[in-house]
C-alpha positions as CSV (number, residue, x, y, z in Angstrom):
1,M,16.4,-61.8,-1.9
2,I,17.2,-58.9,-4.2
3,R,16.1,-59.3,-7.8
4,L,18.1,-57.2,-10.3
5,K,16.1,-56.2,-13.3
6,S,17.0,-56.7,-17.0
7,A,16.7,-53.9,-19.5
8,S,13.4,-55.4,-20.7
9,D,12.1,-55.4,-17.1
10,I,13.1,-51.8,-16.6
11,E,11.3,-50.8,-19.9
12,H,8.1,-52.6,-18.7
13,L,8.5,-50.8,-15.3
14,R,8.9,-47.5,-17.1
15,V,5.6,-48.0,-19.0
16,S,3.8,-48.9,-15.8
17,G,5.4,-45.9,-14.0
18,A,4.4,-43.5,-16.8
19,K,0.8,-44.6,-16.5
20,L,1.0,-44.2,-12.7
21,G,2.6,-40.8,-13.0
22,E,-0.2,-39.6,-15.2
23,V,-2.9,-40.8,-12.8
24,L,-1.3,-39.4,-9.7
25,H,-0.8,-36.0,-11.4
26,Q,-4.5,-36.0,-12.3
27,I,-5.6,-36.8,-8.7
28,G,-3.3,-34.2,-7.4
29,E,-5.0,-31.6,-9.6
30,M,-8.4,-32.6,-8.1
31,V,-7.4,-31.7,-4.5
32,S,-9.4,-28.7,-3.5
33,P,-11.8,-27.6,-0.7
34,G,-15.1,-29.5,-0.8
35,V,-13.8,-32.6,-2.5
36,T,-14.2,-35.9,-0.6
37,T,-11.4,-38.4,-0.3
38,R,-13.7,-41.0,-1.7
39,E,-14.1,-38.9,-4.9
40,L,-10.3,-38.9,-5.3
41,D,-10.2,-42.7,-4.8
42,H,-13.0,-43.3,-7.3
43,A,-11.3,-41.1,-9.9
44,A,-7.9,-42.9,-9.4
45,E,-9.4,-46.4,-9.8
46,L,-11.4,-45.3,-12.9
47,R,-8.4,-43.8,-14.7
48,I,-6.1,-46.7,-13.8
49,R,-8.6,-49.2,-15.4
50,E,-9.1,-46.9,-18.4
51,L,-5.3,-47.2,-19.0
52,G,-5.6,-51.0,-19.0
53,A,-3.9,-51.4,-15.6
54,K,-5.1,-52.6,-12.2
55,P,-4.9,-50.9,-8.8
56,A,-2.0,-52.3,-6.8
57,F,-3.3,-51.3,-3.4
58,L,-7.0,-52.5,-3.7
59,H,-7.4,-55.6,-1.4
60,Y,-3.6,-55.7,-0.9
61,S,-3.3,-57.3,2.6
62,G,-6.9,-56.3,3.0
63,Y,-6.6,-52.6,2.2
64,P,-10.1,-51.5,1.1
65,A,-9.3,-48.8,-1.5
66,T,-7.2,-47.9,-4.6
67,L,-5.6,-44.7,-3.2
68,C,-4.1,-43.8,0.2
69,V,-5.2,-40.3,1.2
70,S,-3.4,-39.1,4.4
71,I,-4.3,-35.6,5.7
72,N,-2.4,-33.3,8.1
73,E,-1.2,-35.5,11.0
74,Q,-1.9,-38.6,9.0
75,V,1.4,-39.9,7.7
76,I,0.5,-42.8,5.4
77,H,-2.3,-45.4,4.6
78,G,-5.2,-43.0,5.2
79,I,-8.4,-44.8,4.0
80,P,-10.6,-42.7,1.6
81,G,-14.2,-42.1,2.7
82,H,-16.7,-39.3,3.4
83,R,-14.1,-36.9,4.7
84,V,-14.2,-33.5,2.9
85,L,-11.0,-31.6,2.2
86,N,-10.7,-28.1,3.7
87,S,-8.5,-25.2,2.7
88,G,-5.3,-25.5,4.7
89,D,-5.1,-29.3,4.6
90,V,-1.8,-31.0,3.8
91,V,-2.9,-33.9,1.6
92,S,-0.6,-36.9,0.9
93,L,-1.6,-39.2,-2.0
94,D,0.0,-42.6,-2.3
95,L,-0.9,-44.8,-5.3
96,G,0.2,-48.0,-7.1
97,L,-0.8,-49.9,-10.2
98,I,0.0,-53.1,-12.0
99,Y,0.4,-53.2,-15.8
100,E,1.3,-56.4,-17.6
101,G,2.6,-57.9,-14.4
102,Y,4.8,-55.0,-13.4
103,Y,4.2,-52.7,-10.4
104,A,4.7,-49.0,-10.0
105,D,4.5,-47.0,-6.8
106,S,4.6,-43.3,-6.2
107,A,3.3,-40.6,-3.8
108,I,3.0,-36.8,-3.7
109,T,1.8,-34.3,-1.1
110,V,-0.2,-31.2,-2.2
111,A,-1.6,-28.2,-0.4
112,C,-5.4,-27.9,-0.4
113,G,-6.3,-24.3,-0.9
114,S,-4.2,-21.9,1.1
115,V,-1.8,-23.3,3.7
116,V,0.4,-21.6,6.3
117,P,4.1,-21.0,5.5
118,R,5.3,-23.8,7.8
119,D,3.2,-26.3,5.9
120,K,4.5,-25.1,2.6
121,E,8.0,-25.6,4.0
122,L,7.1,-29.1,5.1
123,I,5.9,-30.1,1.7
124,E,8.8,-28.5,-0.1
125,T,11.4,-30.0,2.3
126,T,9.9,-33.5,1.9
127,R,10.0,-33.1,-1.9
128,R,13.6,-31.9,-1.8
129,S,14.5,-34.8,0.5
130,L,13.2,-37.3,-2.1
131,Y,15.3,-35.8,-4.8
132,A,18.4,-35.7,-2.6
133,G,17.9,-39.4,-2.1
134,I,17.5,-39.9,-5.8
135,D,20.7,-37.9,-6.5
136,A,22.6,-40.3,-4.2
137,V,21.8,-43.2,-6.4
138,H,24.5,-44.6,-8.7
139,V,26.2,-47.9,-9.4
140,G,28.6,-48.5,-6.6
141,A,26.9,-46.2,-4.0
142,R,25.7,-47.7,-0.8
143,L,22.1,-48.0,0.5
144,G,23.0,-45.8,3.5
145,D,23.9,-43.0,1.2
146,I,20.2,-42.6,0.2
147,G,18.9,-42.5,3.7
148,H,21.7,-40.1,4.8
149,A,20.8,-37.7,2.0
150,V,17.1,-37.7,2.8
151,Q,17.8,-37.3,6.5
152,Q,20.2,-34.4,6.1
153,V,17.6,-32.3,4.1
154,A,14.8,-32.9,6.6
155,E,16.7,-32.4,9.8
156,A,18.3,-29.2,8.4
157,Q,14.9,-27.7,8.6
158,G,14.2,-28.9,12.1
159,M,11.9,-31.7,10.8
160,S,12.2,-35.5,11.3
161,V,12.0,-38.5,9.1
162,V,9.7,-41.4,10.0
163,R,11.8,-44.5,10.9
164,D,9.0,-47.0,11.4
165,Y,8.2,-47.2,7.7
166,V,10.7,-47.3,4.8
167,G,11.0,-47.6,1.0
168,H,11.4,-50.9,-0.8
169,G,12.3,-52.8,-3.9
170,V,9.7,-52.9,-6.7
171,G,9.2,-55.2,-9.7
172,K,6.8,-58.0,-10.2
173,E,5.8,-57.6,-6.6
174,L,4.8,-54.4,-4.9
175,H,7.2,-54.8,-2.0
176,E,10.5,-56.5,-2.7
177,D,13.9,-56.5,-1.1
178,P,15.8,-54.4,-0.1
179,E,14.2,-52.1,2.5
180,V,15.2,-48.5,1.8
181,P,15.3,-46.4,5.0
182,N,15.0,-42.6,4.9
183,Y,17.8,-42.3,7.4
184,G,21.2,-43.8,7.8
185,R,25.0,-43.4,7.6
186,A,26.7,-42.7,4.4
187,G,29.0,-45.5,3.1
188,T,27.0,-48.3,4.9
189,G,24.6,-50.9,3.6
190,I,24.4,-52.9,0.4
191,T,26.2,-51.7,-2.7
192,L,23.8,-50.5,-5.4
193,K,24.1,-52.5,-8.6
194,E,22.8,-51.9,-12.1
195,G,19.3,-53.3,-12.5
196,L,18.2,-52.5,-8.9
197,V,14.7,-50.9,-8.8
198,I,13.6,-49.3,-5.6
199,A,10.9,-47.0,-4.3
200,I,12.4,-44.1,-2.3
201,E,9.7,-42.6,-0.2
202,P,10.6,-40.1,2.6
203,M,7.8,-39.4,5.1
204,V,8.8,-36.2,7.0
205,N,7.1,-34.9,10.1
206,A,7.1,-31.3,11.2
207,G,7.7,-32.4,14.7
208,S,8.8,-35.7,16.3
209,S,9.4,-38.8,14.2
210,A,7.2,-40.9,16.5
211,V,4.1,-42.4,14.9
212,R,1.2,-44.8,15.8
213,V,-1.5,-46.7,14.0
214,L,-5.2,-45.8,14.5
215,N,-7.9,-48.4,15.4
216,D,-8.7,-49.0,11.7
217,D,-5.4,-50.9,11.6
218,W,-4.2,-48.8,8.6
219,T,-3.9,-45.1,9.2
220,V,-0.6,-44.0,10.6
221,V,-0.5,-40.7,12.4
222,T,2.1,-38.6,14.2
223,V,2.1,-39.0,18.0
224,D,2.5,-35.3,18.6
225,G,-0.3,-34.3,16.2
226,Q,1.9,-32.3,14.0
227,K,1.6,-32.5,10.2
228,S,3.4,-34.9,7.9
229,A,4.2,-35.1,4.2
230,H,5.1,-38.0,1.9
231,F,6.8,-38.1,-1.6
232,E,7.8,-41.2,-3.5
233,H,9.2,-42.3,-6.9
234,T,10.2,-45.7,-8.2
235,I,13.8,-45.5,-9.4
236,A,16.0,-47.7,-11.5
237,V,19.8,-47.9,-10.9
238,T,21.5,-47.8,-14.3
239,A,25.0,-47.3,-15.6
240,Q,24.0,-43.7,-16.6
241,G,22.7,-42.9,-13.1
242,P,19.2,-43.0,-11.5
243,V,16.2,-43.2,-13.8
244,I,12.8,-42.0,-12.4
245,L,10.3,-44.5,-13.7
246,T,7.2,-42.9,-12.3
247,Q,7.2,-39.7,-14.3
248,P,4.0,-38.9,-16.2
């Protein structure tokens, strides 16, 4: 069931999202050669709690950390640990928090040190695909318009969007209806109504869209071993157009 949000709900979500945006920006700035993924996770949890919020991912369905850190061929749900970041790594950071009962969810991908031009292109294409999806959001648009916009940007660069994992509604639960695919046909799917809040989160692979899950039951990787990037914002559909709730 899709739960449309009131103006009060959206204001609460905006406050949660601003806190999340601040934390995610801070963690992104920490990415550099020699830093461990556990250090990133610890810093994220510490800052979230300092802001009076709670980590949304920690213990969610058994997930053991606050932050998802997915490197290179890892697409999403990489578990932080002793791994040390190296120059040339493509590092995706996915983070969520809860503040006063409202969730926020966002992701960025950053280059660690110096990366090759194709990896820069992957990161930038994924970021642009997110904003293309956001630009497709307005009252009366269709859900398929979002996925179509994302897909067009990625495939124009010879890249592919992951189809096994999708965006979702956000509110007083981390994952609500509807699912928000990163592919689709324009003019299809549900009609977007004022008060809908969704996470748009393209996962773009440099090669094939095929993915698999590692033996830890969490980490999703590309089947062909090529690199992947991930960007996400929580968005409110308003009469004035899309509002990004997860800005710092």
